[in-house]
MIDRENTOR-445431 format. One record per atom (N, C-alpha, C): x, y, z. Coordinates in steps of 0.1 Angstrom, whole numbers, padded with zeros to 4 digits, always signed. Layout:
REM residues N
XYZ;...
This chain:
REM residues 239
+0000+0001+0067;-0015-0002+0068;-0027+0008+0057;-0038+0005+0049;-0044+0006+0039;-0058+0012+0046;-0058+0020+0044;-0075+0024+0044;-0085+0031+0033;-0094+0026+0031;-0102+0029+0016;-0118+0041+0024;-0121+0057+0018;-0124+0061+0023;-0125+0068+0037;-0128+0081+0038;-0124+0085+0053;-0142+0089+0060;-0139+0087+0075;-0151+0083+0081;-0160+0098+0080;-0151+0107+0078;-0161+0117+0077;-0175+0125+0063;-0167+0109+0058;-0171+0111+0043;-0187+0100+0046;-0187+0091+0060;-0197+0084+0060;-0205+0092+0071;-0202+0102+0079;-0205+0110+0089;-0214+0117+0077;-0214+0120+0063;-0226+0127+0056;-0231+0126+0046;-0233+0107+0055;-0236+0101+0042;-0230+0105+0032;-0222+0101+0026;-0212+0101+0013;-0210+0087+0013;-0216+0079+0007;-0208+0065+0015;-0214+0048-0003;-0212+0062-0012;-0227+0048-0023;-0215+0044-0028;-0201+0043-0032;-0190+0035-0039;-0182+0027-0023;-0169+0017-0032;-0163+0010-0020;-0157+0003-0031;-0145-0001-0020;-0132-0006-0021;-0142-0028-0030;-0138-0031-0038;-0142-0045-0034;-0135-0059-0031;-0144-0062-0023;-0134-0070-0011;-0122-0079-0019;-0118-0084-0033;-0108-0088-0037;-0102-0075-0034;-0103-0065-0039;-0087-0055-0036;-0087-0051-0027;-0092-0056-0015;-0087-0053+0001;-0079-0055+0002;-0084-0078+0002;-0080-0081+0009;-0061-0086-0003;-0058-0076-0010;-0051-0076-0021;-0037-0071-0012;-0048-0059-0004;-0035-0051+0006;-0033-0057+0021;-0040-0068+0021;-0034-0072+0036;-0050-0081+0038;-0043-0093+0048;-0050-0103+0055;-0058-0099+0065;-0061-0084+0073;-0058-0082+0084;-0065-0071+0084;-0083-0066+0092;-0088-0054+0087;-0101-0057+0096;-0109-0035+0093;-0123-0038+0102;-0126-0036+0081;-0141-0029+0086;-0147-0019+0074;-0156-0023+0079;-0170-0013+0065;-0186-0018+0069;-0186-0024+0055;-0201-0033+0060;-0210-0032+0044;-0214-0029+0038;-0216-0026+0027;-0224-0020+0012;-0237-0010+0021;-0236+0000+0018;-0241+0005+0028;-0251+0007+0037;-0236+0008+0045;-0242+0002+0059;-0241-0009+0062;-0242-0024+0053;-0253-0029+0057;-0244-0040+0067;-0243-0035+0074;-0233-0042+0086;-0213-0041+0088;-0210-0045+0096;-0190-0049+0107;-0191-0057+0096;-0177-0049+0091;-0166-0060+0088;-0153-0067+0095;-0148-0076+0094;-0142-0080+0103;-0132-0087+0093;-0118-0089+0089;-0109-0097+0079;-0097-0102+0090;-0096-0114+0089;-0089-0126+0098;-0087-0131+0093;-0070-0133+0099;-0066-0144+0088;-0067-0142+0068;-0072-0129+0061;-0068-0133+0049;-0083-0139+0044;-0090-0133+0050;-0107-0145+0051;-0118-0130+0057;-0127-0120+0049;-0134-0114+0056;-0151-0115+0057;-0155-0113+0069;-0166-0121+0068;-0174-0108+0078;-0187-0106+0069;-0202-0098+0072;-0206-0097+0082;-0214-0092+0094;-0217-0090+0106;-0230-0080+0107;-0236-0084+0105;-0248-0084+0097;-0264-0089+0114;-0278-0073+0108;-0276-0078+0119;-0292-0092+0118;-0297-0098+0108;-0302-0107+0103;-0300-0122+0097;-0283-0126+0101;-0282-0133+0101;-0264-0139+0107;-0264-0148+0106;-0249-0155+0113;-0241-0151+0107;-0229-0143+0108;-0211-0136+0098;-0220-0147+0092;-0213-0144+0076;-0208-0151+0070;-0199-0144+0061;-0193-0157+0049;-0178-0153+0044;-0180-0145+0034;-0175-0130+0027;-0175-0123+0018;-0170-0126+0002;-0178-0123-0003;-0175-0130-0019;-0163-0118-0021;-0153-0123-0028;-0154-0111-0042;-0154-0093-0047;-0164-0097-0049;-0169-0085-0055;-0179-0080-0044;-0179-0079-0036;-0185-0073-0023;-0177-0062-0019;-0182-0050-0013;-0180-0037-0011;-0181-0036+0000;-0169-0028-0006;-0163-0019+0012;-0166-0004+0009;-0177+0001+0015;-0173+0019+0019;-0162+0026+0029;-0160+0018+0034;-0152+0024+0044;-0142+0007+0046;-0128+0007+0050;-0118-0003+0055;-0107+0004+0058;-0098-0009+0066;-0084-0002+0069;-0080-0022+0069;-0069-0019+0063;-0062-0036+0056;-0053-0033+0062;-0043-0044+0061;-0029-0042+0070;-0022-0058+0064;-0015-0061+0063;-0004-0075+0063;-0001-0075+0081;-0012-0090+0089;-0008-0086+0099;+0005-0091+0102;+0010-0080+0111;+0019-0085+0112;+0025-0094+0124;+0045-0095+0129;+0047-0112+0138;+0043-0101+0146;+0039-0104+0158;+0043-0097+0173;+0042-0104+0188;+0048-0104+0196;+0046-0115+0208;+0031-0109+0210;+0027-0123+0218;+0013-0120+0229;+0019-0114+0238;+0004-0110+0249;+0006-0100+0255;-0003-0104+0266;-0004-0119+0277;-0013-0116+0289;-0024-0105+0286;-0033-0104+0289;-0045-0098+0295;-0049-0090+0308;-0052-0103+0309;-0060-0105+0324;-0072-0105+0321;-0081-0105+0336;-0092-0096+0331;-0089-0085+0333;-0103-0076+0322;-0104-0064+0321;-0113-0057+0309;-0120-0046+0310;-0127-0032+0306;-0126-0031+0300;-0127-0026+0289;-0127-0011+0277;-0120-0005+0280;-0124+0002+0291;-0109+0009+0296;-0096+0006+0297;-0100-0004+0299;-0084-0018+0310;-0079-0012+0298;-0086-0021+0284;-0077-0031+0275;-0068-0024+0265;-0078-0006+0267;-0076+0003+0261;-0068+0012+0265;-0055+0008+0281;-0050+0009+0282;-0034-0003+0288;-0039-0009+0281;-0024-0023+0273;-0025-0011+0263;-0031-0016+0253;-0028-0012+0241;-0025-0006+0242;-0023+0011+0248;-0016+0023+0247;-0003+0023+0249;-0003+0014+0261;+0014+0014+0270;+0023+0002+0258;+0012-0002+0250;+0026-0013+0237;+0024-0005+0229;+0017+0008+0223;+0022+0010+0212;+0036+0018+0216;+0042+0017+0199;+0052+0026+0199;+0050+0039+0197;+0054+0044+0194;+0043+0061+0195;+0032+0063+0190;+0025+0073+0199;+0016+0083+0196;+0011+0086+0178;+0026+0088+0173;+0019+0093+0163;+0022+0081+0152;+0016+0065+0160;+0022+0055+0140;+0005+0052+0146;+0003+0045+0128;-0008+0039+0135;-0009+0021+0140;-0012+0014+0148;-0015+0002+0151;-0023-0008+0149;-0023-0021+0146;-0029-0032+0143;-0029-0036+0162;-0041-0041+0159;-0046-0046+0174;-0050-0059+0172;-0051-0073+0181;-0056-0080+0176;-0055-0086+0191;-0071-0096+0198;-0071-0096+0210;-0075-0115+0208;-0068-0122+0210;-0074-0135+0214;-0079-0141+0225;-0088-0150+0230;-0089-0155+0238;-0103-0152+0247;-0112-0153+0257;-0126-0159+0268;-0126-0145+0270;-0141-0141+0267;-0142-0128+0273;-0152-0132+0278;-0161-0125+0294;-0173-0120+0300;-0180-0114+0288;-0179-0112+0283;-0190-0107+0271;-0192-0094+0266;-0193-0091+0251;-0192-0085+0245;-0206-0072+0237;-0203-0065+0243;-0213-0057+0233;-0210-0054+0218;-0218-0057+0209;-0210-0058+0192;-0229-0051+0187;-0222-0044+0181;-0240-0035+0173;-0237-0038+0158;-0245-0041+0148;-0248-0037+0130;-0254-0026+0134;-0256-0029+0123;-0266-0013+0112;-0272-0022+0103;-0287-0014+0094;-0294-0024+0085;-0289-0015+0070;-0289-0021+0062;-0279-0017+0051;-0293-0003+0040;-0285+0008+0040;-0300+0014+0039;-0302+0014+0024;-0313+0028+0020;-0313+0027+0006;-0317+0045-0001;-0316+0049-0007;-0314+0055-0020;-0322+0063-0007;-0326+0081-0004;-0312+0087-0002;-0303+0078+0006;-0292+0083+0004;-0280+0073+0020;-0286+0082+0032;-0282+0090+0044;-0284+0090+0050;-0267+0094+0060;-0265+0097+0065;-0260+0100+0075;-0250+0092+0085;-0246+0084+0087;-0240+0071+0100;-0247+0073+0113;-0246+0086+0118;-0250+0091+0124;-0266+0087+0132;-0275+0088+0124;-0289+0091+0117;-0293+0075+0118;-0282+0068+0106;-0283+0051+0105;-0276+0043+0121;-0269+0052+0130;-0261+0044+0140;-0276+0045+0146;-0283+0051+0151;-0291+0056+0158;-0300+0045+0157;-0299+0039+0151;-0310+0027+0150;-0301+0012+0147;-0292+0010+0152;-0280-0001+0155;-0288-0005+0161;-0288-0022+0161;-0290-0031+0169;-0276-0036+0177;-0284-0040+0189;-0270-0043+0194;-0273-0053+0200;-0261-0062+0209;-0261-0079+0208;-0256-0080+0223;-0252-0086+0227;-0248-0086+0246;-0237-0103+0244;-0232-0113+0237;-0223-0116+0240;-0220-0121+0248;-0224-0138+0254;-0217-0132+0270;-0205-0148+0271;-0202-0154+0279;-0187-0161+0278;-0192-0171+0267;-0184-0157+0258;-0177-0165+0240;-0164-0159+0245;-0155-0171+0234;-0141-0170+0230;-0145-0162+0214;-0135-0155+0209;-0134-0149+0201;-0117-0141+0194;-0120-0133+0188;-0105-0122+0184;-0117-0112+0186;-0106-0098+0191;-0110-0083+0180;-0100-0087+0176;-0104-0077+0166;-0095-0070+0155;-0100-0057+0153;-0087-0048+0148;-0089-0037+0153;-0076-0025+0144;-0081-0014+0151;-0064-0005+0150;-0066+0004+0160;-0056+0008+0162;-0057+0022+0171;-0051+0035+0164;-0049+0040+0162;-0052+0055+0153;-0046+0072+0162;-0040+0077+0160;-0037+0087+0169;-0041+0104+0166;-0045+0108+0178;-0055+0121+0175;-0052+0127+0166;-0047+0128+0160;-0049+0139+0145;-0050+0132+0135;-0060+0120+0137;-0060+0117+0118;-0079+0110+0128;-0086+0119+0138;-0096+0124+0139;-0100+0119+0123;-0113+0117+0121;-0123+0121+0111;-0116+0115+0101;-0105+0117+0097;-0106+0105+0090;-0098+0090+0088;-0096+0083+0103;-0101+0074+0104;-0106+0081+0121;-0103+0067+0128;-0116+0066+0141;-0099+0069+0156;-0092+0082+0157;-0082+0082+0169;-0087+0070+0179;-0077+0062+0182;-0079+0062+0203;-0081+0046+0190;-0088+0041+0204;-0085+0026+0195;-0101+0021+0190;-0106+0016+0175;-0116+0007+0175;-0109-0006+0165;-0122-0011+0175;-0120-0030+0178;-0132-0031+0173;-0135-0046+0165;-0144-0056+0158;-0145-0065+0160;-0150-0073+0161;-0156-0089+0174;-0158-0099+0163;-0152-0108+0166;-0156-0124+0158;-0156-0134+0167;-0162-0139+0168;-0161-0149+0183;-0156-0167+0172;-0157-0175+0181;-0150-0182+0178;-0154-0195+0168;-0168-0190+0173;-0172-0210+0166;-0180-0197+0150;-0182-0186+0147;-0181-0177+0134;-0196-0173+0137;-0203-0175+0146;-0215-0171+0151;-0219-0159+0153;-0208-0147+0155;-0214-0138+0161;-0208-0129+0162;-0209-0112+0155;-0191-0103+0155;-0201-0091+0154;-0192-0081+0152;-0202-0066+0150;-0192-0056+0154;-0194-0042+0155;-0186-0030+0157;-0188-0033+0176;-0175-0034+0184;-0172-0032+0198;-0177-0022+0203;-0195-0022+0211;-0193-0008+0219;-0188-0009+0233;-0187-0024+0245;-0184-0021+0250;-0178-0043+0249;-0170-0044+0265;-0166-0058+0269;-0160-0058+0277;-0158-0072+0286;-0152-0076+0296;-0144-0089+0295;-0133-0087+0288;-0116-0097+0288;-0124-0108+0305;-0118-0120+0299;-0116-0129+0310;-0102-0131+0311;-0097-0134+0293;-0080-0137+0293;-0082-0141+0282;-0068-0133+0277;-0067-0126+0269;-0058-0130+0259;-0053-0131+0250;-0034-0125+0247;-0038-0114+0238;-0033-0097+0237;-0032-0087+0227;-0014-0091+0222;-0021-0087+0213;-0005-0083+0202;-0006-0074+0190;+0001-0064+0196;-0003-0051+0190;+0012-0047+0171;+0008-0048+0170;+0022-0039+0154;+0019-0022+0153;+0029-0022+0148;+0031-0006+0141;+0032-0004+0127;+0028+0012+0127;+0026+0014+0109;+0030+0027+0106;+0043+0023+0098;+0049+0035+0101;+0043+0048+0089;+0041+0037+0078;+0033+0036+0068;+0013+0039+0062;+0012+0052+0061;-0001+0049+0062;-0007+0056+0045;-0018+0044+0039;-0020+0044+0025;-0034+0051+0026;-0033+0061+0015;-0051+0063+0017;-0058+0060+0007;-0070+0060+0003;-0074+0053-0010;-0090+0069-0010;-0091+0072-0016;-0102+0077-0019;-0110+0076-0031;-0123+0073-0024;-0139+0072-0039;-0135+0084-0050;-0136+0080-0060;-0138+0091-0073;-0155+0084-0077;-0168+0087-0069;-0174+0087-0079;-0189+0101-0070;-0192+0106-0083;-0189+0112-0081;-0201+0120-0064;-0207+0115-0055;-0215+0121-0046;-0198+0125-0041;-0190+0119-0035;-0177+0125-0029;-0172+0136-0032;-0171+0136-0049;-0161+0149-0058;-0171+0156-0060;-0185+0157-0053;-0189+0176-0055;-0196+0176-0035;-0194+0172-0032;-0193+0172-0014;-0175+0174-0003;-0181+0191-0005;-0171+0190+0001;-0168+0185+0021;-0163+0175+0023;-0166+0174+0039;-0152+0183+0048;-0157+0188+0056;-0152+0190+0067;-0152+0182+0081;-0145+0189+0086;-0144+0177+0106;-0154+0186+0109;-0159+0189+0119;-0165+0195+0128;-0162+0190+0143;-0173+0184+0156;-0170+0183+0162;-0168+0171+0167;-0159+0168+0173;-0156+0150+0171;-0165+0140+0184;-0173+0151+0194;-0185+0142+0196;-0193+0132+0189;-0191+0135+0177;-0198+0126+0168;-0196+0113+0164;-0180+0112+0159;-0177+0100+0163;-0177+0099+0173;-0172+0103+0185;-0176+0094+0199;-0188+0089+0204;-0199+0097+0192;-0215+0086+0196;-0216+0075+0188;-0209+0078+0177;-0208+0067+0168;-0206+0063+0164;-0191+0066+0168;-0182+0043+0170;-0183+0039+0187;-0183+0044+0196;-0185+0041+0214;-0172+0044+0218;-0165+0053+0210;-0150+0054+0216;-0148+0064+0215;-0140+0071+0227;-0130+0082+0227;-0119+0085+0224;-0117+0096+0215;-0103+0094+0211;-0086+0097+0224;-0079+0092+0221;-0071+0091+0230;-0065+0109+0237;-0059+0101+0248;-0061+0116+0255;-0047+0122+0253;-0044+0133+0251;-0031+0140+0246;-0021+0135+0256;-0011+0135+0248;+0001+0126+0260;+0009+0141+0263;+0005+0152+0265;+0010+0158+0274;+0023+0150+0291;+0010+0146+0294;+0015+0142+0302;+0025+0131+0307;+0027+0119+0295;+0039+0113+0291;+0049+0117+0291;
């Protein structure tokens, strides 16, 4: 899988440049990201990039649109596993039971029916850019009910917290393409889970003046948990 930028840069308010959508799609047909200046959440599904914004239904992005953060891969061929009814904690457990190793990145796709999905999107920032935590404090949340759609995302090892979002990080896109966003909570009715493993992780870093001049440090994980609405995977000492 390929990633552009690091999560700690967004937390520091350093996201003024990005990867063009067309370039991102050259690295794969499946993934997630955020829109230019955090103006929405991105779902890349079946080779098409969709922007989920606060003021309109999801729309297909142009190749020239900018992604200040993105995770992309060529979707692996993986056998589907029925989920049955599950909340977010239960789904996370199913994903973690399917991972090949807790030291590898994994793609996660879930297609099916959902009793509810709570999603968020953030409004586009203007200069000076604020840290992600401040932007997320004004996020727009929507609860979708009785909806068919797809979860797209990744499971990342604990050691990469701050570079990526450790644990499960997924976005949602409805089957009718009328709703979507970053997933904060959900209740699966019936769905199929596909998990693929990746032993190669390519990180592309920004080279704009703000990024080059800002020394990034990873502080407390609670910032990521608060912003992303997910917890890092537990250590596997008991496994």
